[in-house]
N, C-alpha and C positions, 0 to 999 in steps of 0.2 A: 504493500500500498504506498500510499506517497503519504509524508508528514511536512513537518516544520522541526528543523532540530539546529542546538545551538552544541558546536565543540567545544567553544570556550566563550568565556564571562566577557561582554562589551557592550557595546553599541550597538542597537539591534538592527542600525541600516547596516551595520558590516558583518554581523555573526550570525545573520538567519539564513539560512539555506533551506531548499526543501530537499527532501532526498527518497528513495527506494527505501521500505524499511520491513519487517517483517509483520504482518498483522498481528495482533494480541489476543488471544485466547481466554476468555474468564476461567478463571477460579471457583471456588466455591464460594460462595455467597455474592458473586458479581454476577453483573453482566457486561456483554463488549454494546458499544451503540458507535452507530453510525452516524458521522456529525452532519449536521446540514449548517449551522453557523454557527460559529464562538468568536465571541468581541475580543479584544484587544483591551485591559485593564490598565490603571496605571501602575497596577502591583505586578500585571505580567510581565510590563519593561523593568521595574527594580528587578525582578528574577534575573531577566535576561542578562542586567548588568551588575548580577552578582553583591546587588545591596539592599535584598528583602530580608525578611526576618529568617530565612532559609536559602539555604544554597545545593540544587538539587547535585547529585554526581553526573556526568558529563559524560558521553552527550547526552543530550536532554532532549524532550519533546516539551516546548510550553504548551500553555494553554491549561487555563484553570476554568473554565465555566462553556456551557455548549446546549444546544438544543439539535436534539437529533431523534432518531428508531434505534431503540431495540433489536439489533439483529442475528443475539446470542445469549445464550443464561448459565452460567456456571451450576453444578451442584447446589441441589438446598434451596434452592431460588422459584419460590412460587406464587411472589406476588407480582410480578413482572412476566410479560409474556411477550417475546417474537413478536414484531412490528407496533408494538404498543409505542408512540409516541411520547416523548421524557424531557424535561429539563433539568441540568444539575451544575452544581456548582460546589466548590471546593476539591476539583481534580488535580488529577496531575497528567500532561500531555494530550489534549485536547485539540493539539493544532496538529491534526489527522483526520485523514479518512474515518479512521475510526479508533475508539478509545476502550480501555477498561475499567469498572469503578464498581466501587459497592452499592448493590442493590438498593442499600436504603439511602443511599444520597438521592438517586432519582426518583423527580418527580411528576407524575403521570400529568400532561396537560392537554386540558380539551379544545376541541377542533378551534374555538371561538377567539384563541389565543395563536397570534401567529408568531412567526419561527421568530421575525425583529422585536418581540417584546419576549419570548420566552427565552432568547440566548444569553439574556442579562436582565431575569426576574431574581434569582436566586443568590446573589451577591451581595452589589450595594445596594438594589431595596432594603434585602433583610439587615443589610450591617443600617441601614439612615432607618430604620423602623428601630432597632435595637437601639442605635445611636440618641435619639428624643426618651428614649423610655430612659437612659443613664442619665441625661440631663437635668431630669426631674424639675421638669417645670411645666409652669400651669397654665389654663388658657387665658390668655390677654396678658402674660410676661411675654417680654420680648427677648431674641437671640440675636447675632449677628453671622453670620457665614459668606467668606469669601469664596472665591473660583462656582461661583452660586450659580454659571449659567451650564456648570460640568452636568455630568451624570446624577452626584450625588447631591448636588447644591439644590438642583429641580426635585428632588425624591425629598428631599428636607423642607424643602416650601411646600408640595403636595400632600406631604404627612401632618405636616406643623399643623396646615389648614385646616385639616380633618379635626385637628384636633385644639384648635382655635387660639393655638399658639404665633405671636406676631414673627415673622422677620425681617431684618432688615438683612438685604442682598447687594454682595458687591462684586463686581464685573471691573472686568477692563474691556474699553468701547463702548459708543454708541450701538454698534448692533444689537451685542451682548445684552444692553439695557433695553431694549427695543422688545427680544426673542422671551425675557421672561415676562416684561409686562404684557406681550401678545397673551400668554399663557393666564395673565391674571395673578400670578406674583408683584408683590408691590409691600414697602418702597425700594427701588433699586436705585443706588448708586456706580459711579464710573470713576473707577480709583484713578483715573488719567483724567481727571476734571482738577481745573485749578479751583481747592477750598475744599475738596468733596469732604474732609473730615471734620472739619467743622460744619460742616452742611450732618455729616452722619450725628453728631453730637448734639443737635439739633432736633432731630427730624423723629423723635421720639415724643415730642412735646413734654422731657421734662420725667417720663417714666425711667427706671435702669433698663440698662442693657448687660438681663445676669447670665449669659450664657454665650459663649464666643468659640465659632466650629473654624478653625484652621485648615487649610488645604493644601497652601503656597507655601508655609515657613519662610526664612530669610527676616526680611522687615516689614513682612506683610503682619504674621506676629505679635509685631510691637504697633505697631496700627489696632489691631482685633484689643491689644489691652488698654492701648488711649481709651476705646470705647467701652472697654469691661464698665461696668459699675463695682463699688468695692464690694470686696468678697465674692464678686465673682467667679466664673472657672471658665480657664481659655483651654481648649479637649486641642490635642494636635493630633488633626485626622490623617494628613499628607503633608510632601513635601516638594508642591507641584514646581518651586523653583531649583529644587537639587542645594540651596542654602540651611545652615541649621538656625536653629529658630534664636534669632536677634531680638530681645526684649527688654525693656529698662527695667532695670535694676529697683530702683525708685518705684514704682508703679507697680511693682508684684508687693514688694514691702508695705509701704504703706497704704495700697489697698487691701494685703490681705489676702490676694487672689491666689486663687491655688489654680496651678498649670498640671496637668498630666495627660497623657497619650489615651488613644482609642485606636487598637484592633481588630477588626472583624474579627479574621481569620481564627481567633486566642477565643473572642468573645463568642463564635460559635459553638468553639469547645469545650466553654463554659454553661451555654444556653442549660436551661433546663428541657427535657423532652417534652413536656408539655406542654411549654413557650414556648420551643421551637415547631410543634406543631400548630399551634395557635397562628403564630406569626405567618408560615408558612402558608396558611390555609386564607390566612386576610388577603396576601398578595394575590394568589389564586386567582382568589374572588373577585380582588380588583380590577387585575387586570381581566377576566374574563366577561366583568361588564361592562368593560371600557374606560372604567376612569381611570386605570395607570393603564396609558401605553407608552413605549417607550421608543424612543427614535433612532432609525441608523441612517446615516450620511454618507458614507461607502462601504461597499462590497470587493473584496477581492479573493481572488484565489490565493492557496497556500504556496504555490510560485510566487507571490506577490509582496510575501509575509515584508521582506522587508518594504518595500516602498508603504504597503498600509501602514505601517509603525513608524514612519516618518509623517503621515497625512494625521496618525490618532494625535501627535503629540504637537501638531500646528494648531496655532490659535485660530480662536473663531466659529469651531465647529459646534453645532446643532444636534450634535446625535454624534451615536458611537460608531468606531470604525471598526468593521468583521469581516472575521474569513469564512470562506465556504470552500468544504470537500466538493471537489469532481466539478463539473459545469455548470452553470446556471445562467 
């Protein structure tokens, strides 16, 4: 079969290659899934660069989430059957014609959920739901989120709106402002505009911003700390800038602020099974009734993975970049 392979860690455009490899066979409790679509997440690119929370042994096939069809089942699997359409996250090797995973990880998908949504339903949306739970904010309270026009930012806005939580969204560029406002989210501030930080401090009408979610890191974390209310919390969710957190020490001390990290993969492994099922059921229901739709901006073949990775990191996207197996 065809798969995307890395033989060394490095820049995705330099190390991603398409190769012919043996098709995997499912073992006990496993299924093999013929991949339909698999998204390129920021954490996938971090894994490829060798800077994520774990480094896979090389050579390795990247890809951690996908939608597809079960085409083989291993011994002891009775909850899934060949031909069943599923979505799955938290796997390895999804950027291939097929891959194996534990059967319990696969979530059956109703026909009303398109592949474009199904292939990215279980990683970022679940993280966004768990993040909001961890923020422990009440209806009417304010949070601020940067990189808000990305997948996580949009999801935080959607779920927060459902819960009555107010969100100040920070983006780069007027096109991103317009994209979020078109979806009904606001207020939205362009961090490239003059005086935006002062505007952000006034925009809540004096109500405190009790939580800040940082996906950018670097100096952007300091901007969030400036907006954060005393005794607030800044949650580090990502580092799109590739830089370490740059935060004014005085602001942390005198605001008595808390800075902590959120890692969806670890959070998912710690979650109670009943809560996991509850959140997954909520996500599938929202996707099935059309409330939750996840856009795809560009669709590439496995042979174009290096090009796709570059597009994925190009500013101004309004949807996910995905890979597909075979021909489309």
